[in-house]
Backbone as CSV, one residue per row, in Angstrom:
resi,resn,N_x,N_y,N_z,CA_x,CA_y,CA_z,C_x,C_y,C_z
1,MET,-18.958,-45.517,-46.115,-19.221,-46.364,-44.955,-20.732,-46.394,-44.731
2,SER,-21.307,-47.588,-44.646,-22.752,-47.734,-44.557,-23.179,-47.816,-43.116
3,GLY,-24.382,-47.340,-42.845,-24.917,-47.427,-41.493,-25.394,-48.827,-41.186
4,VAL,-25.561,-49.171,-39.951,-26.003,-50.483,-39.522,-27.503,-50.604,-39.737
5,GLY,-27.911,-51.754,-40.241,-29.345,-52.009,-40.439,-29.938,-51.179,-41.525
6,GLY,-29.117,-50.760,-42.520,-29.651,-50.035,-43.664,-29.996,-48.608,-43.370
7,GLY,-29.438,-48.064,-42.272,-29.706,-46.664,-41.932,-28.989,-45.719,-42.853
8,THR,-29.015,-44.486,-42.480,-28.384,-43.451,-43.296,-26.885,-43.644,-43.286
9,PRO,-26.258,-43.620,-44.436,-24.799,-43.795,-44.486,-24.102,-42.653,-43.749
10,ILE,-23.019,-43.026,-43.057,-22.215,-42.042,-42.329,-20.837,-42.009,-42.946
11,THR,-20.448,-40.921,-43.471,-19.140,-40.793,-44.094,-18.053,-40.718,-43.044
12,GLY,-16.798,-40.895,-43.480,-15.667,-40.817,-42.552,-15.519,-39.439,-41.950
13,ASP,-15.719,-38.374,-42.735,-15.607,-37.007,-42.214,-16.670,-36.730,-41.165
14,ALA,-17.876,-37.214,-41.406,-18.948,-36.983,-40.434,-18.665,-37.706,-39.130
15,THR,-18.115,-38.914,-39.243,-17.766,-39.666,-38.029,-16.706,-38.946,-37.232
16,MET,-15.696,-38.405,-37.918,-14.632,-37.680,-37.231,-15.156,-36.425,-36.579
17,ARG,-16.031,-35.691,-37.266,-16.589,-34.476,-36.668,-17.433,-34.796,-35.448
18,GLN,-18.187,-35.909,-35.521,-19.009,-36.302,-34.390,-18.159,-36.688,-33.193
19,ALA,-17.038,-37.390,-33.456,-16.157,-37.803,-32.368,-15.461,-36.612,-31.725
20,LEU,-15.075,-35.642,-32.568,-14.387,-34.476,-32.034,-15.327,-33.539,-31.305
21,SER,-16.591,-33.534,-31.673,-17.531,-32.614,-31.040,-17.858,-33.009,-29.613
22,GLN,-17.788,-34.291,-29.307,-18.112,-34.738,-27.956,-17.108,-34.255,-26.912
23,PRO,-15.765,-34.417,-27.093,-14.823,-33.861,-26.112,-14.905,-32.348,-26.013
24,ALA,-15.146,-31.681,-27.168,-15.241,-30.223,-27.131,-16.427,-29.782,-26.281
25,THR,-17.528,-30.554,-26.425,-18.699,-30.228,-25.613,-18.407,-30.418,-24.126
26,GLY,-17.664,-31.501,-23.811,-17.290,-31.733,-22.415,-16.393,-30.643,-21.879
27,ARG,-15.431,-30.234,-22.692,-14.561,-29.144,-22.251,-15.338,-27.860,-22.068
28,GLY,-16.297,-27.611,-22.969,-17.101,-26.399,-22.841,-17.936,-26.392,-21.571
29,ARG,-18.466,-27.581,-21.219,-19.239,-27.649,-19.988,-18.373,-27.420,-18.767
30,ARG,-17.161,-28.034,-18.780,-16.261,-27.824,-17.650,-15.840,-26.369,-17.538
31,ARG,-15.570,-25.748,-18.712,-15.179,-24.348,-18.694,-16.311,-23.467,-18.194
32,GLY,-17.547,-23.792,-18.616,-18.689,-23.027,-18.147,-18.910,-23.177,-16.652
33,GLY,-18.715,-24.417,-16.131,-18.837,-24.623,-14.691,-17.785,-23.882,-13.906
34,SER,-16.548,-23.869,-14.424,-15.472,-23.142,-13.747,-15.742,-21.640,-13.745
35,THR,-16.239,-21.122,-14.865,-16.570,-19.691,-14.932,-17.668,-19.334,-13.935
36,LEU,-18.660,-20.206,-13.816,-19.748,-19.957,-12.870,-19.229,-19.926,-11.435
37,ILE,-18.324,-20.864,-11.100,-17.768,-20.893,-9.748,-16.995,-19.617,-9.458
38,TRP,-16.179,-19.179,-10.436,-15.409,-17.958,-10.216,-16.315,-16.727,-10.086
39,TRP,-17.414,-16.692,-10.831,-18.354,-15.580,-10.695,-18.997,-15.588,-9.307
40,ILE,-19.314,-16.791,-8.804,-19.892,-16.887,-7.466,-18.900,-16.382,-6.417
41,VAL,-17.632,-16.801,-6.537,-16.597,-16.352,-5.601,-16.435,-14.838,-5.688
42,PHE,-16.447,-14.299,-6.902,-16.296,-12.854,-7.095,-17.451,-12.096,-6.450
43,LEU,-18.671,-12.573,-6.670,-19.836,-11.888,-6.096,-19.838,-11.983,-4.579
44,LEU,-19.409,-13.117,-4.028,-19.304,-13.233,-2.575,-18.271,-12.256,-2.022
45,GLY,-17.143,-12.109,-2.741,-16.131,-11.142,-2.316,-16.647,-9.718,-2.360
46,VAL,-17.386,-9.388,-3.423,-17.966,-8.049,-3.529,-18.970,-7.808,-2.398
47,ALA,-19.793,-8.821,-2.125,-20.769,-8.671,-1.043,-20.074,-8.514,0.306
48,TYR,-19.010,-9.278,0.527,-18.265,-9.177,1.788,-17.653,-7.791,1.956
49,PHE,-17.312,-7.154,0.848,-16.686,-5.840,0.892,-17.717,-4.709,0.937
50,VAL,-18.806,-4.847,0.182,-19.754,-3.742,0.005,-20.800,-3.695,1.123
51,ILE,-21.289,-4.842,1.556,-22.380,-4.855,2.544,-22.000,-4.136,3.835
52,PRO,-20.800,-4.379,4.434,-20.458,-3.603,5.647,-20.385,-2.102,5.396
53,LEU,-19.858,-1.710,4.220,-19.803,-0.281,3.911,-21.201,0.311,3.780
54,TRP,-22.084,-0.423,3.122,-23.451,0.073,2.967,-24.161,0.154,4.319
55,SER,-23.946,-0.833,5.159,-24.562,-0.807,6.493,-24.042,0.366,7.314
56,THR,-22.739,0.623,7.223,-22.159,1.759,7.941,-22.724,3.074,7.417
57,PHE,-22.890,3.158,6.091,-23.421,4.380,5.494,-24.864,4.629,5.925
58,THR,-25.692,3.608,5.875,-27.090,3.790,6.281,-27.212,4.120,7.766
59,PHE,-26.342,3.532,8.590,-26.370,3.854,10.016,-25.986,5.305,10.262
60,SER,-24.998,5.807,9.501,-24.555,7.191,9.703,-25.630,8.196,9.317
61,LEU,-26.572,7.795,8.457,-27.628,8.704,8.032,-28.784,8.789,9.019
62,ARG,-28.741,7.998,10.091,-29.813,8.035,11.087,-29.723,9.252,11.999
63,ALA,-28.582,9.936,11.959,-28.422,11.107,12.828,-29.411,12.192,12.440
64,GLU,-29.930,12.889,13.436,-30.867,13.988,13.225,-30.184,15.308,13.564
65,PRO,-30.335,16.319,12.698,-30.987,16.272,11.386,-30.211,15.438,10.375
66,PHE,-30.838,15.181,9.239,-30.279,14.284,8.234,-28.911,14.790,7.760
67,GLY,-27.920,13.883,7.795,-26.575,14.226,7.336,-25.739,14.980,8.342
68,SER,-26.242,15.153,9.557,-25.484,15.936,10.543,-24.206,15.223,10.977
69,ALA,-24.181,13.900,10.877,-22.963,13.179,11.257,-21.793,13.592,10.377
70,TYR,-22.061,13.825,9.092,-20.986,14.213,8.168,-20.614,15.676,8.340
71,THR,-21.591,16.516,8.532,-21.273,17.938,8.718,-20.517,18.162,10.023
72,ASN,-20.909,17.448,11.079,-20.188,17.577,12.346,-18.747,17.083,12.225
73,THR,-18.572,16.023,11.460,-17.221,15.469,11.282,-16.340,16.433,10.507
74,LEU,-16.869,16.973,9.405,-16.070,17.878,8.581,-15.811,19.200,9.280
75,ASP,-16.712,19.606,10.187,-16.508,20.853,10.932,-15.536,20.693,12.093
76,ASP,-15.263,19.464,12.480,-14.342,19.213,13.585,-12.905,19.416,13.112
77,PRO,-12.163,20.384,13.643,-10.790,20.622,13.173,-9.853,19.451,13.464
78,GLN,-10.169,18.657,14.489,-9.311,17.524,14.819,-9.346,16.432,13.757
79,PHE,-10.450,16.350,13.024,-10.551,15.324,11.979,-9.496,15.535,10.901
80,GLY,-9.469,16.722,10.313,-8.492,16.995,9.272,-7.067,16.977,9.794
81,LYS,-6.877,17.484,11.007,-5.528,17.536,11.586,-4.967,16.147,11.819
82,THR,-5.763,15.274,12.430,-5.267,13.928,12.737,-5.098,13.087,11.480
83,LEU,-6.036,13.214,10.538,-5.932,12.430,9.310,-4.728,12.863,8.488
84,LEU,-4.489,14.172,8.394,-3.332,14.664,7.652,-2.034,14.221,8.306
85,TYR,-1.989,14.280,9.630,-0.775,13.855,10.341,-0.478,12.382,10.088
86,SER,-1.491,11.529,10.212,-1.269,10.104,10.002,-0.907,9.808,8.552
87,PHE,-1.489,10.550,7.621,-1.157,10.333,6.212,0.288,10.725,5.926
88,VAL,0.730,11.851,6.452,2.120,12.275,6.251,3.079,11.272,6.885
89,VAL,2.755,10.823,8.102,3.585,9.808,8.755,3.616,8.531,7.917
90,GLY,2.476,8.152,7.332,2.430,6.967,6.489,3.294,7.094,5.245
91,VAL,3.251,8.251,4.602,4.079,8.457,3.400,5.562,8.412,3.762
92,ILE,5.936,9.071,4.864,7.335,9.032,5.300,7.755,7.602,5.637
93,THR,6.860,6.853,6.266,7.155,5.457,6.585,7.387,4.638,5.320
94,VAL,6.582,4.862,4.307,6.763,4.147,3.036,8.124,4.465,2.427
95,VAL,8.488,5.743,2.428,9.779,6.143,1.852,10.945,5.520,2.629
96,VAL,10.861,5.570,3.961,11.925,4.999,4.786,12.007,3.484,4.580
97,SER,10.862,2.814,4.514,10.849,1.368,4.318,11.464,0.987,2.972
98,ILE,11.127,1.733,1.934,11.699,1.447,0.615,13.203,1.682,0.628
99,GLY,13.631,2.803,1.219,15.055,3.103,1.276,15.852,2.096,2.085
100,LEU,15.219,1.443,3.039,15.910,0.456,3.876,15.846,-0.946,3.305
101,LEU,14.686,-1.348,2.807,14.487,-2.744,2.424,14.882,-3.053,0.994
102,VAL,14.736,-2.112,0.083,15.107,-2.393,-1.304,16.608,-2.672,-1.436
103,PRO,17.505,-1.820,-0.908,18.932,-2.179,-0.987,19.260,-3.477,-0.254
104,THR,18.594,-3.719,0.874,18.860,-4.946,1.622,18.451,-6.177,0.829
105,ALA,17.226,-6.186,0.317,16.755,-7.337,-0.449,17.571,-7.510,-1.740
106,PHE,17.928,-6.403,-2.374,18.730,-6.468,-3.597,20.112,-7.074,-3.318
107,TRP,20.762,-6.631,-2.255,22.098,-7.132,-1.929,22.062,-8.604,-1.492
108,VAL,21.038,-8.959,-0.732,20.910,-10.357,-0.310,20.706,-11.265,-1.511
109,ARG,19.862,-10.870,-2.424,19.593,-11.708,-3.590,20.783,-11.748,-4.548
110,LEU,21.551,-10.678,-4.607,22.651,-10.618,-5.566,23.937,-11.228,-5.018
111,ARG,24.255,-10.961,-3.755,25.567,-11.324,-3.226,25.528,-12.419,-2.148
112,VAL,24.563,-12.372,-1.269,24.549,-13.322,-0.137,23.197,-14.018,-0.060
113,PRO,22.837,-14.841,-1.044,21.526,-15.509,-1.009,21.364,-16.467,0.165
114,ARG,22.479,-16.906,0.775,22.368,-17.814,1.924,21.764,-17.122,3.142
115,LEU,21.782,-15.792,3.166,21.205,-15.051,4.289,19.730,-14.712,4.077
116,ARG,19.160,-15.192,2.999,17.783,-14.823,2.679,16.800,-15.301,3.744
117,ARG,16.958,-16.519,4.221,16.056,-17.030,5.257,16.212,-16.251,6.564
118,THR,17.433,-15.850,6.868,17.664,-15.075,8.086,16.964,-13.721,8.006
119,VAL,17.098,-13.055,6.868,16.446,-11.758,6.688,14.930,-11.915,6.720
120,GLU,14.406,-12.963,6.112,12.967,-13.208,6.155,12.485,-13.403,7.591
121,PHE,13.263,-14.134,8.383,12.889,-14.348,9.784,12.872,-13.026,10.550
122,ILE,13.856,-12.183,10.302,13.904,-10.887,10.994,12.703,-10.026,10.615
123,THR,12.343,-10.034,9.338,11.209,-9.204,8.906,9.869,-9.748,9.397
124,LEU,9.831,-10.984,9.849,8.593,-11.554,10.381,8.416,-11.293,11.875
125,LEU,9.439,-10.797,12.533,9.368,-10.580,13.974,8.239,-9.635,14.397
126,PRO,7.887,-8.600,13.617,6.746,-7.760,14.035,5.442,-8.520,14.201
127,PHE,5.299,-9.674,13.535,4.113,-10.493,13.755,4.125,-11.161,15.124
128,VAL,5.307,-11.326,15.694,5.452,-12.034,16.964,5.480,-11.057,18.142
129,ILE,6.144,-9.920,17.958,6.292,-8.935,19.032,5.064,-8.027,19.059
130,PRO,4.326,-7.973,20.154,3.150,-7.100,20.221,3.546,-5.623,20.108
131,PRO,2.703,-4.808,19.475,3.017,-3.376,19.344,3.208,-2.677,20.685
132,ILE,2.519,-3.142,21.728,2.649,-2.493,23.029,4.057,-2.672,23.580
133,LEU,4.680,-3.816,23.346,6.061,-4.023,23.773,7.017,-3.148,22.972
134,LEU,6.747,-3.020,21.687,7.605,-2.188,20.835,7.569,-0.734,21.277
135,VAL,6.378,-0.198,21.523,6.281,1.215,21.864,6.848,1.490,23.253
136,PHE,6.645,0.597,24.209,7.217,0.815,25.527,8.738,0.675,25.498
137,GLY,9.251,-0.200,24.645,10.701,-0.283,24.492,11.282,0.999,23.924
138,LEU,10.605,1.591,22.949,11.079,2.857,22.380,11.001,3.982,23.408
139,ILE,9.903,4.039,24.148,9.766,5.098,25.147,10.832,4.963,26.228
140,ARG,11.066,3.761,26.695,12.058,3.559,27.755,13.471,3.869,27.257
141,SER,13.751,3.570,26.003,15.093,3.777,25.470,15.363,5.235,25.113
142,TYR,14.318,5.960,24.699,14.539,7.305,24.180,13.843,8.391,25.003
143,SER,13.454,8.089,26.222,12.880,9.116,27.085,13.947,9.884,27.861
144,THR,15.149,9.314,27.973,16.282,9.978,28.631,17.473,9.972,27.689
145,GLY,18.595,10.532,28.175,19.796,10.632,27.357,20.320,9.286,26.911
146,PRO,21.156,9.269,25.871,21.693,10.439,25.157,20.763,11.025,24.100
147,LEU,19.647,10.324,23.760,18.711,10.850,22.768,17.303,10.891,23.367
148,PRO,16.970,11.958,24.076,15.630,12.065,24.674,14.595,12.516,23.641
149,LEU,14.261,11.654,22.718,13.386,12.030,21.609,11.942,12.242,22.038
150,THR,11.530,11.574,23.092,10.129,11.701,23.499,9.807,13.049,24.139
151,ASN,10.817,13.873,24.357,10.584,15.174,24.991,10.106,16.236,24.009
152,THR,10.159,15.956,22.717,9.730,16.922,21.699,8.748,16.248,20.741
153,ASP,7.944,17.088,20.089,6.981,16.557,19.124,7.696,15.952,17.919
154,ILE,8.759,16.601,17.454,9.500,16.078,16.311,10.146,14.742,16.659
155,GLY,10.709,14.657,17.860,11.323,13.404,18.278,10.305,12.283,18.406
156,SER,9.130,12.583,18.962,8.088,11.566,19.065,7.603,11.122,17.686
157,SER,7.495,12.072,16.766,7.092,11.711,15.404,8.152,10.839,14.732
158,ALA,9.428,11.142,14.990,10.494,10.312,14.431,10.437,8.892,14.986
159,LEU,10.166,8.763,16.276,10.004,7.430,16.866,8.784,6.718,16.294
160,LEU,7.741,7.477,16.029,6.535,6.882,15.447,6.831,6.326,14.053
161,VAL,7.567,7.087,13.253,7.956,6.599,11.923,8.832,5.360,12.033
162,ALA,9.766,5.376,12.991,10.638,4.213,13.182,9.829,2.981,13.577
163,ALA,8.863,3.163,14.474,8.029,2.031,14.892,7.188,1.507,13.738
164,TYR,6.600,2.412,12.955,5.788,1.979,11.820,6.645,1.331,10.736
165,THR,7.877,1.768,10.604,8.777,1.124,9.642,9.017,-0.327,10.022
166,VAL,9.209,-0.574,11.318,9.380,-1.955,11.790,8.104,-2.758,11.557
167,VAL,6.949,-2.161,11.851,5.678,-2.856,11.658,5.441,-3.191,10.190
168,SER,5.942,-2.366,9.283,5.727,-2.583,7.848,6.686,-3.598,7.243
169,PHE,7.684,-4.063,7.989,8.669,-4.998,7.454,8.031,-6.220,6.780
170,PRO,7.091,-6.931,7.429,6.562,-8.142,6.786,5.895,-7.884,5.446
171,TYR,5.251,-6.734,5.303,4.520,-6.453,4.074,5.443,-5.902,2.994
172,MET,6.255,-4.927,3.354,7.102,-4.289,2.369,8.210,-5.223,1.880
173,TYR,8.823,-5.987,2.788,9.917,-6.860,2.366,9.406,-7.944,1.418
174,ARG,8.243,-8.510,1.709,7.736,-9.542,0.820,7.339,-8.969,-0.530
175,ALA,6.822,-7.773,-0.548,6.510,-7.148,-1.831,7.776,-6.923,-2.648
176,VAL,8.841,-6.446,-1.998,10.117,-6.230,-2.696,10.709,-7.556,-3.153
177,ASP,10.660,-8.573,-2.297,11.237,-9.868,-2.635,10.519,-10.503,-3.814
178,VAL,9.190,-10.408,-3.846,8.440,-10.948,-4.986,8.807,-10.213,-6.266
179,GLY,8.966,-8.892,-6.182,9.372,-8.137,-7.363,10.758,-8.510,-7.854
180,LEU,11.695,-8.731,-6.941,13.050,-9.127,-7.346,13.071,-10.517,-7.960
181,ARG,12.189,-11.391,-7.518,12.140,-12.731,-8.102,11.672,-12.701,-9.547
182,SER,10.869,-11.692,-9.892,10.309,-11.628,-11.239,11.258,-11.019,-12.264
183,ILE,12.393,-10.526,-11.856,13.353,-9.938,-12.788,14.697,-10.642,-12.648
184,ASP,15.526,-10.496,-13.674,16.872,-11.069,-13.662,17.826,-10.034,-13.067
185,VAL,17.970,-10.079,-11.752,18.783,-9.077,-11.059,20.228,-9.142,-11.505
186,GLN,20.764,-10.335,-11.669,22.172,-10.497,-12.041,22.461,-9.871,-13.391
187,SER,21.622,-10.159,-14.380,21.862,-9.630,-15.731,21.691,-8.112,-15.772
188,LEU,20.669,-7.601,-15.099,20.465,-6.157,-15.086,21.630,-5.438,-14.416
189,THR,22.135,-6.007,-13.332,23.255,-5.386,-12.623,24.515,-5.405,-13.477
190,GLU,24.813,-6.539,-14.097,26.011,-6.633,-14.939,25.910,-5.714,-16.150
191,ALA,24.722,-5.619,-16.751,24.557,-4.721,-17.903,24.740,-3.261,-17.481
192,SER,24.202,-2.904,-16.317,24.352,-1.531,-15.838,25.800,-1.206,-15.503
193,GLN,26.503,-2.147,-14.885,27.917,-1.924,-14.562,28.763,-1.828,-15.815
194,SER,28.411,-2.596,-16.851,29.175,-2.518,-18.103,29.007,-1.166,-18.781
195,LEU,27.915,-0.465,-18.475,27.691,0.875,-19.007,28.228,1.968,-18.104
196,GLY,28.844,1.572,-16.996,29.489,2.540,-16.116,28.646,3.039,-14.971
197,ALA,27.492,2.417,-14.704,26.620,2.871,-13.621,27.131,2.357,-12.286
198,GLY,27.050,3.209,-11.259,27.409,2.793,-9.914,26.226,2.158,-9.212
199,TRP,26.445,1.782,-7.939,25.400,1.074,-7.214,24.174,1.934,-7.005
200,LEU,24.356,3.197,-6.655,23.200,4.063,-6.442,22.412,4.266,-7.731
201,ARG,23.137,4.407,-8.831,22.461,4.575,-10.122,21.722,3.298,-10.521
202,ILE,22.288,2.152,-10.224,21.623,0.884,-10.533,20.321,0.767,-9.747
203,LEU,20.383,1.089,-8.462,19.188,0.997,-7.637,18.114,1.981,-8.094
204,TRP,18.523,3.206,-8.394,17.564,4.255,-8.717,16.988,4.110,-10.124
205,SER,17.834,3.808,-11.104,17.406,3.825,-12.502,17.011,2.463,-13.057
206,VAL,17.410,1.382,-12.386,17.142,0.048,-12.924,16.265,-0.778,-11.993
207,ILE,16.672,-0.921,-10.742,15.959,-1.817,-9.831,14.606,-1.225,-9.412
208,LEU,14.596,0.023,-8.945,13.347,0.622,-8.479,12.260,0.680,-9.560
209,PRO,12.558,1.089,-10.806,11.504,1.068,-11.826,10.945,-0.325,-12.091
210,ASN,11.790,-1.352,-12.016,11.300,-2.710,-12.222,10.453,-3.207,-11.065
211,LEU,10.595,-2.595,-9.899,9.825,-2.986,-8.715,8.614,-2.094,-8.501
212,ARG,8.252,-1.291,-9.495,7.194,-0.297,-9.317,5.896,-0.927,-8.815
213,VAL,5.427,-1.997,-9.452,4.160,-2.619,-9.068,4.251,-3.191,-7.656
214,SER,5.344,-3.852,-7.345,5.509,-4.442,-6.011,5.575,-3.363,-4.937
215,LEU,6.289,-2.278,-5.218,6.404,-1.199,-4.237,5.065,-0.510,-4.000
216,ILE,4.265,-0.363,-5.043,2.947,0.241,-4.879,2.067,-0.646,-4.004
217,ALA,2.142,-1.964,-4.213,1.363,-2.882,-3.375,1.797,-2.786,-1.914
218,GLY,3.110,-2.777,-1.674,3.598,-2.625,-0.306,3.237,-1.282,0.300
219,ALA,3.259,-0.228,-0.524,2.888,1.106,-0.030,1.421,1.159,0.364
220,PHE,0.543,0.505,-0.421,-0.872,0.468,-0.074,-1.086,-0.153,1.297
221,LEU,-0.480,-1.307,1.524,-0.649,-1.996,2.805,-0.095,-1.155,3.956
222,THR,1.092,-0.597,3.752,1.712,0.199,4.814,0.879,1.425,5.142
223,LEU,0.408,2.118,4.128,-0.377,3.330,4.353,-1.685,3.019,5.071
224,ALA,-2.338,1.933,4.675,-3.593,1.562,5.336,-3.363,1.203,6.801
225,ILE,-2.270,0.506,7.087,-1.976,0.114,8.470,-1.650,1.337,9.317
226,VAL,-0.863,2.251,8.786,-0.435,3.425,9.556,-1.621,4.323,9.883
227,ILE,-2.498,4.543,8.925,-3.607,5.465,9.149,-4.559,4.940,10.224
228,GLY,-4.770,3.636,10.270,-5.712,3.096,11.239,-5.096,2.566,12.514
229,GLU,-3.762,2.643,12.673,-3.099,2.053,13.835,-3.421,2.844,15.099
230,PHE,-3.615,2.124,16.220,-4.064,2.768,17.451,-3.037,2.699,18.578
231,THR,-2.473,1.513,18.838,-1.670,1.303,20.050,-0.428,2.176,20.071
232,ILE,0.384,2.108,19.032,1.642,2.861,19.011,1.365,4.356,18.989
233,ALA,0.370,4.771,18.188,0.067,6.194,18.080,-0.452,6.774,19.389
234,THR,-1.119,5.968,20.190,-1.655,6.466,21.459,-0.551,6.929,22.396
235,PHE,0.586,6.241,22.404,1.657,6.556,23.336,2.705,7.501,22.752
236,LEU,2.790,7.610,21.439,3.842,8.421,20.837,3.332,9.685,20.160
237,ALA,2.056,9.742,19.796,1.572,10.915,19.056,0.096,11.143,19.355
238,ARG,-0.221,12.243,20.003,-1.607,12.542,20.325,-2.468,12.913,19.116
239,PRO,-1.935,13.626,18.097,-2.830,14.029,17.001,-3.042,12.964,15.930
240,ALA,-2.706,11.694,16.183,-2.853,10.656,15.173,-4.323,10.301,14.977
241,PHE,-4.624,9.714,13.824,-6.010,9.472,13.450,-6.617,8.290,14.208
242,GLY,-5.832,7.244,14.475,-6.360,6.088,15.195,-6.892,6.436,16.571
243,PRO,-6.119,7.122,17.421,-6.659,7.539,18.724,-7.861,8.479,18.610
244,TYR,-7.852,9.355,17.608,-9.000,10.251,17.419,-10.266,9.460,17.108
245,LEU,-10.146,8.444,16.246,-11.297,7.623,15.905,-11.815,6.867,17.122
246,ALA,-10.895,6.365,17.948,-11.310,5.664,19.166,-11.974,6.625,20.151
247,LEU,-11.495,7.871,20.208,-12.042,8.857,21.131,-13.480,9.217,20.791
248,ILE,-13.741,9.514,19.535,-15.112,9.883,19.170,-16.016,8.655,19.198
249,GLY,-15.438,7.466,19.018,-16.246,6.258,19.101,-16.779,6.010,20.496
250,GLY,-16.065,6.491,21.505,-16.525,6.320,22.869,-17.461,7.412,23.340
251,ASN,-17.555,8.515,22.583,-18.357,9.654,23.034,-19.556,9.953,22.150
252,LYS,-19.547,9.469,20.924,-20.616,9.811,19.988,-21.144,8.536,19.325
253,ALA,-22.336,8.646,18.741,-22.991,7.461,18.178,-22.793,7.342,16.674
254,TYR,-23.152,8.384,15.921,-23.173,8.292,14.471,-21.914,8.844,13.813
255,GLU,-21.234,9.756,14.471,-20.049,10.364,13.867,-18.931,9.358,13.571
256,PRO,-18.698,8.340,14.420,-17.640,7.375,14.071,-17.876,6.668,12.737
257,ALA,-19.135,6.367,12.417,-19.432,5.755,11.125,-19.112,6.711,9.985
258,ALA,-19.473,7.977,10.154,-19.172,8.966,9.120,-17.667,9.157,8.960
259,VAL,-16.940,9.206,10.080,-15.488,9.357,10.018,-14.853,8.174,9.305
260,SER,-15.318,6.973,9.594,-14.763,5.780,8.960,-14.952,5.817,7.453
261,LEU,-16.148,6.201,7.006,-16.403,6.242,5.564,-15.611,7.339,4.878
262,ILE,-15.555,8.518,5.494,-14.801,9.613,4.880,-13.322,9.271,4.795
263,SER,-12.771,8.722,5.868,-11.357,8.355,5.845,-11.101,7.232,4.850
264,PHE,-12.061,6.312,4.721,-11.928,5.230,3.740,-11.838,5.795,2.323
265,VAL,-12.733,6.711,2.005,-12.727,7.310,0.661,-11.449,8.102,0.429
266,LEU,-11.033,8.911,1.402,-9.816,9.716,1.240,-8.572,8.829,1.115
267,THR,-8.548,7.736,1.861,-7.403,6.820,1.766,-7.322,6.195,0.386
268,TRP,-8.448,5.783,-0.156,-8.431,5.194,-1.495,-8.093,6.230,-2.567
269,ILE,-8.508,7.456,-2.365,-8.100,8.509,-3.302,-6.590,8.701,-3.251
270,ALA,-6.029,8.716,-2.041,-4.576,8.856,-1.903,-3.850,7.682,-2.550
271,MET,-4.372,6.482,-2.372,-3.756,5.319,-3.008,-3.836,5.409,-4.531
272,GLY,-4.973,5.909,-5.028,-5.079,6.089,-6.472,-4.082,7.101,-7.008
273,VAL,-3.850,8.171,-6.234,-2.844,9.162,-6.643,-1.452,8.536,-6.671
274,ILE,-1.141,7.729,-5.639,0.164,7.056,-5.609,0.326,6.138,-6.811
275,GLN,-0.729,5.384,-7.135,-0.640,4.484,-8.280,-0.514,5.265,-9.589
276,TYR,-1.226,6.388,-9.703,-1.128,7.198,-10.921,0.274,7.771,-11.084
277,ILE,0.877,8.219,-9.981,2.241,8.742,-10.057,3.208,7.644,-10.464
278,GLY,3.002,6.433,-9.952,3.898,5.333,-10.284,3.785,4.848,-11.714
279,ARG,2.680,5.172,-12.395,2.502,4.695,-13.775,3.515,5.296,-14.732
280,GLY,3.979,6.483,-14.454,4.859,7.162,-15.394,6.300,6.772,-15.293
281,THR,6.633,5.813,-14.423,8.033,5.427,-14.246,8.488,4.556,-15.390
282,ARG,9.657,4.841,-15.947,10.225,4.048,-17.029,11.451,3.322,-16.558
283,VAL,11.641,2.121,-17.107,12.838,1.352,-16.816,13.915,1.745,-17.811
284,SER,15.087,2.083,-17.315,16.166,2.482,-18.209,17.474,1.941,-17.674
285,VAL,18.329,1.571,-18.584,19.680,1.133,-18.247,20.624,2.044,-19.010
286,ALA,21.268,2.928,-18.295,22.117,3.927,-18.939,23.430,4.031,-18.228
287,GLY,24.412,4.556,-18.922,25.705,4.739,-18.323,25.729,5.922,-17.378
288,ALA,26.756,5.960,-16.576,26.872,7.052,-15.603,27.120,8.354,-16.328
289,ARG,26.524,9.425,-15.787,26.688,10.756,-16.386,27.564,11.635,-15.503
């Protein structure tokens, strides 16, 4: 094929390569632009997350002598006591929420899918009902007989776990529901039953391992909410971490910043431990033993 006006001849292969290179170049530019946008979004997210932490850290170092905000916090016995109490309550809340919502979501999806919207509506009610109404309802109901739970520390802690379990419904149920959508519940259940497994064995050995990632996500949200919650803990449990943080925030200047950072680091360490423990779970479908 000859070029126009006696120019350099262009072969058919060269023409095809030239034509194909132009769309590829356009796609490469679009891909490069998309990558740049995502990097910008990522850096903005990192800045939104890191800058407040850095500002809090630098503010906490203004205490005289240098670092005294952290030493005073670690020397305060109430810090460890309240943080440990809230963490234990959070772990118990996660266990109770999983034990309540996983069988419910599993049964709804397997047997009564028409009730799914109803269950979703019920789990969304904590977004509508203020925590102050919830805690006063619990106190009024359980301050006298037949179950005067507020008269003892154990009873108040049990009410606190119950209240936090209700508060965790929107987060934990959606995490479980998303996990169930990603697996074939019907086939797994039928295969397990054909091997002789009962319902408890199916839930423990088949459903829960398949929901590991979803349950860890729900546990993270629940644990973070419980540790920092203030309203319910103020009326049901004095040694909780949220009221302690509010108390020192009203009386001291630099220690609240140090407490926030230390609790932030410890919470993320606890979450990392939970995720590490969850990594070793295996999915198995076995017959009843």
